[in-house]
All heavy atoms as TSV, in Angstrom:
chain	resi	resn	atom	element	x	y	z
A	1	MET	N	N	-30.799	108.243	39.503
A	1	MET	CA	C	-31.366	108.929	40.637
A	1	MET	C	C	-30.915	108.269	41.943
A	1	MET	O	O	-30.799	108.935	42.949
A	1	MET	CB	C	-32.891	108.949	40.529
A	1	MET	CG	C	-33.423	109.734	39.316
A	1	MET	SD	S	-32.744	111.385	39.084
A	1	MET	CE	C	-33.522	112.288	40.365
A	2	ARG	N	N	-30.669	106.970	41.885
A	2	ARG	CA	C	-30.191	106.272	43.082
A	2	ARG	C	C	-28.884	106.881	43.569
A	2	ARG	O	O	-28.712	107.189	44.746
A	2	ARG	CB	C	-30.006	104.772	42.774
A	2	ARG	CG	C	-29.431	103.984	43.945
A	2	ARG	CD	C	-28.792	102.682	43.487
A	2	ARG	NE	N	-27.806	102.829	42.462
A	2	ARG	CZ	C	-26.516	103.208	42.674
A	2	ARG	NH1	N	-26.105	103.485	43.879
A	2	ARG	NH2	N	-25.680	103.317	41.689
A	3	GLN	N	N	-27.944	107.059	42.653
A	3	GLN	CA	C	-26.644	107.617	43.018
A	3	GLN	C	C	-26.793	109.022	43.587
A	3	GLN	O	O	-26.154	109.378	44.574
A	3	GLN	CB	C	-25.742	107.652	41.792
A	3	GLN	CG	C	-24.399	108.333	42.037
A	3	GLN	CD	C	-23.617	108.487	40.745
A	3	GLN	OE1	O	-23.633	107.627	39.898
A	3	GLN	NE2	N	-22.960	109.609	40.598
A	4	TRP	N	N	-27.651	109.802	42.985
A	4	TRP	CA	C	-27.882	111.171	43.427
A	4	TRP	C	C	-28.430	111.186	44.849
A	4	TRP	O	O	-27.958	111.921	45.707
A	4	TRP	CB	C	-28.849	111.817	42.455
A	4	TRP	CG	C	-28.814	113.299	42.356
A	4	TRP	CD1	C	-27.718	114.123	42.434
A	4	TRP	CD2	C	-29.927	114.151	42.124
A	4	TRP	NE1	N	-28.102	115.415	42.242
A	4	TRP	CE2	C	-29.456	115.458	42.049
A	4	TRP	CE3	C	-31.279	113.926	41.952
A	4	TRP	CZ2	C	-30.289	116.542	41.828
A	4	TRP	CZ3	C	-32.104	115.005	41.717
A	4	TRP	CH2	C	-31.608	116.296	41.665
A	5	GLY	N	N	-29.418	110.333	45.118
A	5	GLY	CA	C	-29.997	110.243	46.446
A	5	GLY	C	C	-28.993	109.775	47.484
A	5	GLY	O	O	-28.956	110.289	48.599
A	6	GLU	N	N	-28.171	108.802	47.120
A	6	GLU	CA	C	-27.163	108.316	48.064
A	6	GLU	C	C	-26.115	109.385	48.359
A	6	GLU	O	O	-25.577	109.452	49.456
A	6	GLU	CB	C	-26.517	107.045	47.537
A	6	GLU	CG	C	-27.469	105.868	47.614
A	6	GLU	CD	C	-26.911	104.606	46.992
A	6	GLU	OE1	O	-25.848	104.652	46.350
A	6	GLU	OE2	O	-27.564	103.563	47.162
A	7	THR	N	N	-25.819	110.237	47.390
A	7	THR	CA	C	-24.848	111.308	47.598
A	7	THR	C	C	-25.383	112.354	48.569
A	7	THR	O	O	-24.668	112.827	49.443
A	7	THR	CB	C	-24.491	111.980	46.256
A	7	THR	OG1	O	-23.904	111.003	45.404
A	7	THR	CG2	C	-23.522	113.132	46.451
A	8	TYR	N	N	-26.656	112.714	48.427
A	8	TYR	CA	C	-27.209	113.813	49.209
A	8	TYR	C	C	-28.065	113.376	50.392
A	8	TYR	O	O	-28.370	114.185	51.253
A	8	TYR	CB	C	-28.000	114.747	48.288
A	8	TYR	CG	C	-27.088	115.416	47.289
A	8	TYR	CD1	C	-26.978	114.944	45.995
A	8	TYR	CD2	C	-26.306	116.501	47.660
A	8	TYR	CE1	C	-26.123	115.536	45.080
A	8	TYR	CE2	C	-25.446	117.094	46.760
A	8	TYR	CZ	C	-25.357	116.622	45.476
A	8	TYR	OH	O	-24.495	117.209	44.578
A	9	ALA	N	N	-28.477	112.112	50.450
A	9	ALA	CA	C	-29.310	111.636	51.560
A	9	ALA	C	C	-29.051	110.163	51.837
A	9	ALA	O	O	-29.958	109.418	52.196
A	9	ALA	CB	C	-30.788	111.862	51.237
A	10	GLY	N	N	-27.821	109.730	51.670
A	10	GLY	CA	C	-27.485	108.319	51.810
A	10	GLY	C	C	-27.321	107.857	53.240
A	10	GLY	O	O	-27.333	108.645	54.187
A	11	GLU	N	N	-27.174	106.562	53.382
A	11	GLU	CA	C	-26.950	105.941	54.675
A	11	GLU	C	C	-25.476	106.084	55.065
A	11	GLU	O	O	-24.598	106.021	54.202
A	11	GLU	CB	C	-27.309	104.450	54.609
A	11	GLU	CG	C	-28.770	104.188	54.287
A	11	GLU	CD	C	-29.695	104.680	55.386
A	11	GLU	OE1	O	-29.311	104.646	56.563
A	11	GLU	OE2	O	-30.808	105.110	55.052
A	12	PRO	N	N	-25.177	106.248	56.355
A	12	PRO	CA	C	-23.778	106.384	56.785
A	12	PRO	C	C	-22.927	105.140	56.495
A	12	PRO	O	O	-21.727	105.245	56.308
A	12	PRO	CB	C	-23.859	106.634	58.291
A	12	PRO	CG	C	-25.284	106.597	58.663
A	12	PRO	CD	C	-26.119	106.382	57.441
A	13	GLU	N	N	-23.567	103.960	56.397
A	13	GLU	CA	C	-22.825	102.727	56.141
A	13	GLU	C	C	-22.364	102.615	54.691
A	13	GLU	O	O	-21.523	101.795	54.370
A	13	GLU	CB	C	-23.692	101.496	56.460
A	13	GLU	CG	C	-24.148	101.394	57.879
A	13	GLU	CD	C	-25.425	102.184	58.156
A	13	GLU	OE1	O	-26.088	102.657	57.207
A	13	GLU	OE2	O	-25.741	102.346	59.338
A	14	GLY	N	N	-22.952	103.418	53.820
A	14	GLY	CA	C	-22.599	103.360	52.408
A	14	GLY	C	C	-23.798	103.021	51.553
A	14	GLY	O	O	-24.914	102.899	52.050
A	15	PRO	N	N	-23.573	102.849	50.258
A	15	PRO	CA	C	-24.691	102.598	49.345
A	15	PRO	C	C	-25.349	101.239	49.549
A	15	PRO	O	O	-24.716	100.284	50.003
A	15	PRO	CB	C	-24.046	102.686	47.960
A	15	PRO	CG	C	-22.603	102.417	48.184
A	15	PRO	CD	C	-22.291	102.895	49.565
A	16	VAL	N	N	-26.616	101.153	49.184
A	16	VAL	CA	C	-27.369	99.916	49.269
A	16	VAL	C	C	-26.950	98.965	48.146
A	16	VAL	O	O	-26.871	97.762	48.332
A	16	VAL	CB	C	-28.888	100.209	49.190
A	16	VAL	CG1	C	-29.700	98.929	49.145
A	16	VAL	CG2	C	-29.308	101.060	50.378
A	17	MET	N	N	-26.665	99.531	46.963
A	17	MET	CA	C	-26.234	98.733	45.814
A	17	MET	C	C	-24.847	99.190	45.370
A	17	MET	O	O	-24.536	100.374	45.434
A	17	MET	CB	C	-27.203	98.906	44.643
A	17	MET	CG	C	-28.557	98.302	44.886
A	17	MET	SD	S	-29.714	98.568	43.513
A	17	MET	CE	C	-28.851	97.815	42.168
A	18	ASP	N	N	-24.030	98.247	44.939
A	18	ASP	CA	C	-22.690	98.542	44.433
A	18	ASP	C	C	-22.677	98.178	42.949
A	18	ASP	O	O	-22.569	97.007	42.599
A	18	ASP	CB	C	-21.651	97.739	45.214
A	18	ASP	CG	C	-20.232	98.072	44.826
A	18	ASP	OD1	O	-19.994	99.122	44.189
A	18	ASP	OD2	O	-19.335	97.264	45.162
A	19	ILE	N	N	-22.829	99.177	42.082
A	19	ILE	CA	C	-22.912	98.937	40.637
A	19	ILE	C	C	-21.547	99.197	40.014
A	19	ILE	O	O	-20.977	100.279	40.185
A	19	ILE	CB	C	-23.995	99.831	40.006
A	19	ILE	CG1	C	-25.345	99.550	40.680
A	19	ILE	CG2	C	-24.069	99.606	38.506
A	19	ILE	CD1	C	-26.441	100.487	40.265
A	20	ARG	N	N	-21.035	98.186	39.294
A	20	ARG	CA	C	-19.689	98.285	38.721
A	20	ARG	C	C	-19.669	97.894	37.249
A	20	ARG	O	O	-20.482	97.106	36.794
A	20	ARG	CB	C	-18.724	97.415	39.501
A	20	ARG	CG	C	-18.609	97.909	40.932
A	20	ARG	CD	C	-17.483	97.287	41.684
A	20	ARG	NE	N	-17.389	97.934	42.991
A	20	ARG	CZ	C	-16.433	98.786	43.314
A	20	ARG	NH1	N	-15.484	99.076	42.459
A	20	ARG	NH2	N	-16.409	99.341	44.509
A	21	HIS	N	N	-18.692	98.412	36.529
A	21	HIS	CA	C	-18.463	98.094	35.124
A	21	HIS	C	C	-17.923	96.672	35.053
A	21	HIS	O	O	-16.922	96.348	35.692
A	21	HIS	CB	C	-17.464	99.106	34.555
A	21	HIS	CG	C	-17.152	98.923	33.109
A	21	HIS	ND1	N	-15.966	99.345	32.567
A	21	HIS	CD2	C	-17.860	98.381	32.095
A	21	HIS	CE1	C	-15.956	99.073	31.276
A	21	HIS	NE2	N	-17.105	98.482	30.964
A	22	ASP	N	N	-18.579	95.814	34.267
A	22	ASP	CA	C	-18.167	94.406	34.167
A	22	ASP	C	C	-16.720	94.246	33.705
A	22	ASP	O	O	-15.986	93.402	34.204
A	22	ASP	CB	C	-19.076	93.637	33.201
A	22	ASP	CG	C	-20.467	93.411	33.760
A	22	ASP	OD1	O	-20.636	93.436	34.995
A	22	ASP	OD2	O	-21.388	93.206	32.947
A	23	GLU	N	N	-16.303	95.044	32.742
A	23	GLU	CA	C	-14.979	94.873	32.138
A	23	GLU	C	C	-13.827	95.217	33.076
A	23	GLU	O	O	-12.852	94.483	33.165
A	23	GLU	CB	C	-14.882	95.717	30.868
A	23	GLU	CG	C	-13.596	95.475	30.089
A	23	GLU	CD	C	-13.572	96.237	28.775
A	23	GLU	OE1	O	-14.598	96.219	28.068
A	23	GLU	OE2	O	-12.533	96.835	28.479
A	24	CYS	N	N	-13.918	96.337	33.791
A	24	CYS	CA	C	-12.769	96.767	34.603
A	24	CYS	C	C	-13.027	96.757	36.107
A	24	CYS	O	O	-12.105	96.902	36.897
A	24	CYS	CB	C	-12.308	98.157	34.169
A	24	CYS	SG	S	-13.441	99.485	34.635
A	25	GLY	N	N	-14.301	96.639	36.515
A	25	GLY	CA	C	-14.615	96.586	37.937
A	25	GLY	C	C	-14.749	97.938	38.612
A	25	GLY	O	O	-14.990	98.013	39.807
A	26	ALA	N	N	-14.605	99.030	37.854
A	26	ALA	CA	C	-14.717	100.367	38.444
A	26	ALA	C	C	-16.180	100.698	38.743
A	26	ALA	O	O	-17.083	100.250	38.034
A	26	ALA	CB	C	-14.143	101.411	37.498
A	27	PRO	N	N	-16.423	101.493	39.803
A	27	PRO	CA	C	-17.799	101.902	40.088
A	27	PRO	C	C	-18.375	102.722	38.929
A	27	PRO	O	O	-17.661	103.477	38.276
A	27	PRO	CB	C	-17.667	102.789	41.331
A	27	PRO	CG	C	-16.360	102.400	41.944
A	27	PRO	CD	C	-15.485	101.996	40.805
A	28	VAL	N	N	-19.667	102.534	38.695
A	28	VAL	CA	C	-20.372	103.289	37.654
A	28	VAL	C	C	-20.973	104.521	38.319
A	28	VAL	O	O	-21.499	104.444	39.424
A	28	VAL	CB	C	-21.482	102.419	37.026
A	28	VAL	CG1	C	-22.342	103.226	36.078
A	28	VAL	CG2	C	-20.871	101.229	36.316
A	29	ARG	N	N	-20.908	105.655	37.637
A	29	ARG	CA	C	-21.516	106.863	38.178
A	29	ARG	C	C	-22.344	107.535	37.101
A	29	ARG	O	O	-22.132	107.346	35.914
A	29	ARG	CB	C	-20.477	107.829	38.725
A	29	ARG	CG	C	-19.549	108.395	37.689
A	29	ARG	CD	C	-18.470	109.268	38.318
A	29	ARG	NE	N	-17.537	109.683	37.289
A	29	ARG	CZ	C	-17.382	110.932	36.898
A	29	ARG	NH1	N	-18.066	111.888	37.456
A	29	ARG	NH2	N	-16.523	111.232	35.953
A	30	VAL	N	N	-23.295	108.322	37.527
A	30	VAL	CA	C	-24.165	109.058	36.635
A	30	VAL	C	C	-24.048	110.532	36.994
A	30	VAL	O	O	-23.985	110.874	38.173
A	30	VAL	CB	C	-25.634	108.590	36.797
A	30	VAL	CG1	C	-26.565	109.407	35.929
A	30	VAL	CG2	C	-25.752	107.121	36.485
A	31	VAL	N	N	-24.018	111.387	35.989
A	31	VAL	CA	C	-23.924	112.824	36.237
A	31	VAL	C	C	-25.201	113.483	35.744
A	31	VAL	O	O	-25.614	113.282	34.604
A	31	VAL	CB	C	-22.696	113.428	35.506
A	31	VAL	CG1	C	-22.639	114.923	35.711
A	31	VAL	CG2	C	-21.419	112.766	35.978
A	32	VAL	N	N	-25.853	114.265	36.610
A	32	VAL	CA	C	-27.040	115.020	36.222
A	32	VAL	C	C	-26.565	116.322	35.609
A	32	VAL	O	O	-25.813	117.077	36.221
A	32	VAL	CB	C	-27.949	115.299	37.442
A	32	VAL	CG1	C	-29.125	116.173	37.056
A	32	VAL	CG2	C	-28.413	113.993	38.059
A	33	GLU	N	N	-26.982	116.556	34.345
A	33	GLU	CA	C	-26.580	117.777	33.664
A	33	GLU	C	C	-27.720	118.285	32.796
A	33	GLU	O	O	-28.624	117.529	32.446
A	33	GLU	CB	C	-25.337	117.548	32.816
A	33	GLU	CG	C	-25.512	116.525	31.720
A	33	GLU	CD	C	-24.241	116.241	30.942
A	33	GLU	OE1	O	-23.143	116.497	31.478
A	33	GLU	OE2	O	-24.336	115.784	29.803
A	34	CYS	N	N	-27.675	119.543	32.446
A	34	CYS	CA	C	-28.706	120.099	31.575
A	34	CYS	C	C	-28.218	120.078	30.130
A	34	CYS	O	O	-27.028	119.886	29.865
A	34	CYS	CB	C	-29.075	121.515	32.010
A	34	CYS	SG	S	-27.810	122.751	31.686
A	35	THR	N	N	-29.132	120.290	29.204
A	35	THR	CA	C	-28.766	120.252	27.790
A	35	THR	C	C	-27.932	121.454	27.366
A	35	THR	O	O	-27.353	121.449	26.276
A	35	THR	CB	C	-30.021	120.167	26.899
A	35	THR	OG1	O	-30.870	121.277	27.167
A	35	THR	CG2	C	-30.772	118.870	27.140
A	36	ALA	N	N	-27.804	122.461	28.231
A	36	ALA	CA	C	-26.962	123.623	27.933
A	36	ALA	C	C	-25.509	123.391	28.338
A	36	ALA	O	O	-24.667	124.262	28.170
A	36	ALA	CB	C	-27.509	124.874	28.618
A	37	GLY	N	N	-25.210	122.201	28.894
A	37	GLY	CA	C	-23.829	121.858	29.210
A	37	GLY	C	C	-23.405	122.078	30.649
A	37	GLY	O	O	-22.241	121.887	30.985
A	38	HIS	N	N	-24.315	122.465	31.539
A	38	HIS	CA	C	-23.972	122.613	32.959
A	38	HIS	C	C	-24.028	121.228	33.589
A	38	HIS	O	O	-25.085	120.607	33.641
A	38	HIS	CB	C	-24.944	123.569	33.646
A	38	HIS	CG	C	-24.970	124.923	33.021
A	38	HIS	ND1	N	-25.995	125.345	32.212
A	38	HIS	CD2	C	-24.062	125.929	33.055
A	38	HIS	CE1	C	-25.739	126.571	31.789
A	38	HIS	NE2	N	-24.569	126.946	32.281
A	39	ALA	N	N	-22.900	120.713	34.050
A	39	ALA	CA	C	-22.810	119.340	34.543
A	39	ALA	C	C	-22.697	119.277	36.061
A	39	ALA	O	O	-22.375	120.258	36.718
A	39	ALA	CB	C	-21.605	118.645	33.908
A	40	ALA	N	N	-22.931	118.088	36.586
A	40	ALA	CA	C	-22.830	117.776	38.015
A	40	ALA	C	C	-23.701	118.710	38.846
A	40	ALA	O	O	-23.245	119.351	39.785
A	40	ALA	CB	C	-21.378	117.807	38.476
A	41	LEU	N	N	-24.988	118.785	38.494
A	41	LEU	CA	C	-25.918	119.666	39.191
A	41	LEU	C	C	-26.363	119.068	40.524
A	41	LEU	O	O	-26.802	117.926	40.569
A	41	LEU	CB	C	-27.145	119.919	38.318
A	41	LEU	CG	C	-26.871	120.585	36.978
A	41	LEU	CD1	C	-28.131	120.586	36.122
A	41	LEU	CD2	C	-26.350	121.994	37.165
A	42	PRO	N	N	-26.288	119.844	41.615
A	42	PRO	CA	C	-26.790	119.371	42.907
A	42	PRO	C	C	-28.316	119.542	42.966
A	42	PRO	O	O	-28.895	120.298	42.175
A	42	PRO	CB	C	-26.096	120.293	43.917
A	42	PRO	CG	C	-25.883	121.554	43.165
A	42	PRO	CD	C	-25.621	121.146	41.737
A	43	PRO	N	N	-28.990	118.869	43.903
A	43	PRO	CA	C	-30.448	118.979	44.008
A	43	PRO	C	C	-30.945	120.415	44.143
A	43	PRO	O	O	-32.015	120.742	43.660
A	43	PRO	CB	C	-30.789	118.176	45.257
A	43	PRO	CG	C	-29.669	117.230	45.420
A	43	PRO	CD	C	-28.449	117.936	44.879
A	44	SER	N	N	-30.180	121.278	44.795
A	44	SER	CA	C	-30.614	122.664	44.997
A	44	SER	C	C	-30.728	123.450	43.694
A	44	SER	O	O	-31.331	124.509	43.660
A	44	SER	CB	C	-29.653	123.385	45.956
A	44	SER	OG	O	-28.355	123.420	45.399
A	45	GLU	N	N	-30.155	122.923	42.613
A	45	GLU	CA	C	-30.199	123.613	41.326
A	45	GLU	C	C	-31.109	122.922	40.305
A	45	GLU	O	O	-31.089	123.256	39.122
A	45	GLU	CB	C	-28.787	123.737	40.754
A	45	GLU	CG	C	-27.881	124.626	41.578
A	45	GLU	CD	C	-26.493	124.764	40.979
A	45	GLU	OE1	O	-26.308	124.482	39.784
A	45	GLU	OE2	O	-25.587	125.133	41.741
A	46	VAL	N	N	-31.925	121.956	40.770
A	46	VAL	CA	C	-32.784	121.189	39.864
A	46	VAL	C	C	-34.217	121.197	40.397
A	46	VAL	O	O	-34.434	121.055	41.596
A	46	VAL	CB	C	-32.287	119.734	39.742
A	46	VAL	CG1	C	-33.202	118.907	38.885
A	46	VAL	CG2	C	-30.863	119.711	39.199
A	47	THR	N	N	-35.178	121.378	39.502
A	47	THR	CA	C	-36.599	121.345	39.867
A	47	THR	C	C	-37.310	120.334	38.977
A	47	THR	O	O	-37.165	120.381	37.757
A	47	THR	CB	C	-37.249	122.733	39.675
A	47	THR	OG1	O	-36.553	123.681	40.477
A	47	THR	CG2	C	-38.712	122.713	40.048
A	48	ALA	N	N	-38.067	119.427	39.579
A	48	ALA	CA	C	-38.882	118.472	38.826
A	48	ALA	C	C	-40.289	119.046	38.724
A	48	ALA	O	O	-40.838	119.541	39.697
A	48	ALA	CB	C	-38.915	117.133	39.547
A	49	ARG	N	N	-40.853	119.005	37.525
A	49	ARG	CA	C	-42.211	119.505	37.318
A	49	ARG	C	C	-42.906	118.615	36.287
A	49	ARG	O	O	-42.244	117.904	35.530
A	49	ARG	CB	C	-42.194	120.970	36.886
A	49	ARG	CG	C	-41.384	121.242	35.668
A	49	ARG	CD	C	-41.321	122.715	35.368
A	49	ARG	NE	N	-40.448	122.935	34.233
A	49	ARG	CZ	C	-40.065	124.095	33.807
A	49	ARG	NH1	N	-40.489	125.168	34.413
A	49	ARG	NH2	N	-39.263	124.200	32.781
A	50	PRO	N	N	-44.216	118.678	36.240
A	50	PRO	CA	C	-44.945	117.830	35.283
A	50	PRO	C	C	-44.541	118.153	33.836
A	50	PRO	O	O	-44.343	119.311	33.487
A	50	PRO	CB	C	-46.410	118.196	35.518
A	50	PRO	CG	C	-46.442	118.790	36.888
A	50	PRO	CD	C	-45.108	119.452	37.080
A	51	GLY	N	N	-44.411	117.106	33.046
A	51	GLY	CA	C	-44.084	117.266	31.643
A	51	GLY	C	C	-45.333	117.315	30.772
A	51	GLY	O	O	-46.461	117.235	31.280
A	52	PRO	N	N	-45.161	117.414	29.474
A	52	PRO	CA	C	-46.284	117.553	28.568
A	52	PRO	C	C	-47.248	116.363	28.576
A	52	PRO	O	O	-48.422	116.531	28.297
A	52	PRO	CB	C	-45.642	117.699	27.193
A	52	PRO	CG	C	-44.187	117.699	27.373
A	52	PRO	CD	C	-43.882	117.462	28.808
A	53	ALA	N	N	-46.788	115.188	28.936
A	53	ALA	CA	C	-47.660	114.007	28.954
A	53	ALA	C	C	-48.280	113.754	30.323
A	53	ALA	O	O	-49.029	112.793	30.506
A	53	ALA	CB	C	-46.886	112.774	28.499
A	54	ALA	N	N	-47.990	114.599	31.308
A	54	ALA	CA	C	-48.536	114.417	32.656
A	54	ALA	C	C	-50.050	114.580	32.643
A	54	ALA	O	O	-50.589	115.429	31.926
A	54	ALA	CB	C	-47.900	115.407	33.616
A	55	ARG	N	N	-50.715	113.746	33.415
A	55	ARG	CA	C	-52.163	113.801	33.527
A	55	ARG	C	C	-52.536	113.970	34.994
A	55	ARG	O	O	-51.861	113.424	35.871
A	55	ARG	CB	C	-52.808	112.514	33.007
A	55	ARG	CG	C	-52.466	112.183	31.575
A	55	ARG	CD	C	-53.272	113.058	30.621
A	55	ARG	NE	N	-53.048	112.692	29.234
A	55	ARG	CZ	C	-52.261	113.363	28.399
A	55	ARG	NH1	N	-51.629	114.421	28.796
A	55	ARG	NH2	N	-52.128	112.970	27.147
A	56	PRO	N	N	-53.603	114.703	35.275
A	56	PRO	CA	C	-54.047	114.842	36.687
A	56	PRO	C	C	-54.419	113.476	37.248
A	56	PRO	O	O	-54.961	112.630	36.530
A	56	PRO	CB	C	-55.265	115.734	36.608
A	56	PRO	CG	C	-55.265	116.354	35.244
A	56	PRO	CD	C	-54.451	115.449	34.373
A	57	ARG	N	N	-54.138	113.263	38.513
A	57	ARG	CA	C	-54.522	112.011	39.172
A	57	ARG	C	C	-56.009	112.029	39.460
A	57	ARG	O	O	-56.546	113.037	39.851
A	57	ARG	CB	C	-53.742	111.834	40.463
A	57	ARG	CG	C	-52.250	111.661	40.211
A	57	ARG	CD	C	-51.544	111.398	41.459
A	57	ARG	NE	N	-51.557	109.942	41.635
A	57	ARG	CZ	C	-50.959	109.336	42.620
A	57	ARG	NH1	N	-50.340	110.025	43.535
A	57	ARG	NH2	N	-50.979	108.034	42.718
A	58	ALA	N	N	-56.636	110.891	39.280
A	58	ALA	CA	C	-58.092	110.791	39.507
A	58	ALA	C	C	-58.409	110.615	40.976
A	58	ALA	O	O	-57.677	110.191	41.765
A	58	ALA	CB	C	-58.656	109.632	38.715
């Protein structure tokens, strides 16, 4: 989620954290995709909602 936020609402100076693969030094990236195979989803195509274990706040 960090990478996603930095892509769509990041700071102009660049990312706060620089996460890299230990073996080759390349930046690590995460892709948000659905289980139907649609990959690289932007925030406008994703909705977060309570899951089955969600409980009302007291």
